[in-house]
C-alpha positions in Angstrom: 59.3 -82.9 -172.5 58.7 -86.6 -172.2 57.3 -88.8 -175.0 53.6 -88.5 -174.0 53.8 -84.7 -173.6 55.6 -84.4 -176.9 52.8 -86.4 -178.6 50.1 -84.2 -177.1 51.9 -81.1 -178.2 52.3 -82.5 -181.7 48.5 -83.3 -181.8 47.7 -79.7 -180.7 50.1 -78.3 -183.2 48.4 -80.3 -186.0 45.0 -79.2 -184.9 45.9 -75.5 -185.0 47.8 -75.8 -188.3 45.0 -77.6 -190.2 43.0 -74.3 -190.5 45.9 -71.8 -190.9 47.5 -71.0 -194.3 49.5 -67.9 -195.0 49.3 -65.9 -198.2 51.3 -63.1 -199.7 48.9 -60.4 -198.5 48.1 -62.2 -195.2 51.1 -64.3 -194.1 51.3 -66.7 -191.3 52.9 -65.4 -188.1 54.7 -68.6 -186.8 56.0 -68.3 -183.3 58.6 -70.6 -181.7 59.0 -70.4 -178.0 62.2 -72.1 -176.8 63.8 -72.4 -173.4 66.3 -69.6 -174.0 64.9 -67.6 -177.0 61.8 -66.7 -179.0 61.6 -66.7 -182.8 58.8 -65.2 -185.0 58.5 -65.5 -188.7 56.0 -64.3 -191.3 55.6 -67.1 -193.8 53.9 -67.2 -197.2 52.7 -70.8 -197.5 51.6 -70.4 -201.1 55.2 -69.7 -202.3 56.8 -71.7 -199.4 59.0 -68.8 -198.3 59.7 -66.8 -195.2 59.1 -63.1 -195.8 60.5 -61.8 -192.5 62.1 -63.5 -189.5 63.2 -62.1 -186.1 64.7 -63.8 -183.2 65.8 -62.8 -179.7 69.3 -63.7 -181.1 69.2 -60.8 -183.6 72.2 -58.6 -183.2 70.1 -55.4 -182.8 68.3 -57.1 -179.9 71.1 -59.0 -178.2 72.7 -55.7 -177.1 69.6 -54.6 -175.1 68.1 -57.9 -173.9 69.5 -59.6 -170.9 67.4 -62.8 -171.4 65.9 -64.0 -174.6 63.1 -66.1 -173.0 60.9 -63.6 -171.1 58.0 -61.3 -171.8 60.2 -58.3 -172.4 62.2 -60.1 -175.1 59.0 -61.3 -176.7 57.7 -57.8 -176.8 60.8 -56.5 -178.4 60.8 -59.3 -181.0 57.2 -58.5 -181.9 57.9 -54.8 -182.3 60.9 -55.4 -184.5 59.0 -58.0 -186.6 56.2 -55.6 -187.1 58.6 -52.8 -188.1 60.3 -55.0 -190.7 56.9 -56.3 -192.0 55.6 -52.7 -192.5 58.6 -51.9 -194.7 57.4 -54.8 -196.9 53.9 -53.5 -196.9 52.3 -56.2 -194.8 49.3 -55.0 -192.8 47.6 -58.3 -191.8 48.8 -61.7 -190.5 47.3 -64.9 -189.2 48.7 -66.3 -185.9 50.2 -69.8 -185.8 50.8 -70.3 -182.1 51.7 -74.0 -182.8 50.7 -76.0 -179.7 51.4 -73.2 -177.2 48.7 -71.6 -175.1 47.9 -67.9 -176.0 49.3 -66.3 -172.9 52.7 -65.1 -171.6 55.3 -64.7 -174.2 53.0 -65.6 -177.1 50.5 -63.0 -176.1 53.2 -60.4 -175.5 54.7 -60.9 -178.9 51.2 -60.8 -180.6 50.2 -57.6 -178.6 53.4 -55.9 -179.7 52.7 -56.7 -183.3 49.2 -55.4 -183.0 50.3 -52.2 -181.3 52.6 -51.5 -184.3 49.6 -51.6 -186.6 49.4 -55.1 -188.0 46.1 -56.8 -187.6 46.1 -60.4 -186.5 
């Protein structure tokens, strides 16, 4: 990403984040979409702590995923995140897509979380 594209991304990210705050009962689902992997975390912004975090680098996912940066990997990460969140009693979340568009891997991860029973 060149300097102008990075600046545009940063502005989009700030515009999205100015309205989103995670709480203990409704944490922020922060998604990082990298070149090789995808990472999702549930964050409580009031306490400043990460409640649950899952990555395509997780040992339980590395065995079954060939690539960590495709829609299938995003779906598995979303399902595992939702499973771990439900054990903590989390039923709602608010999506922080950063500056990324809501399609592809971001949408696949979010749909997997929704199918597991967490409302976003």
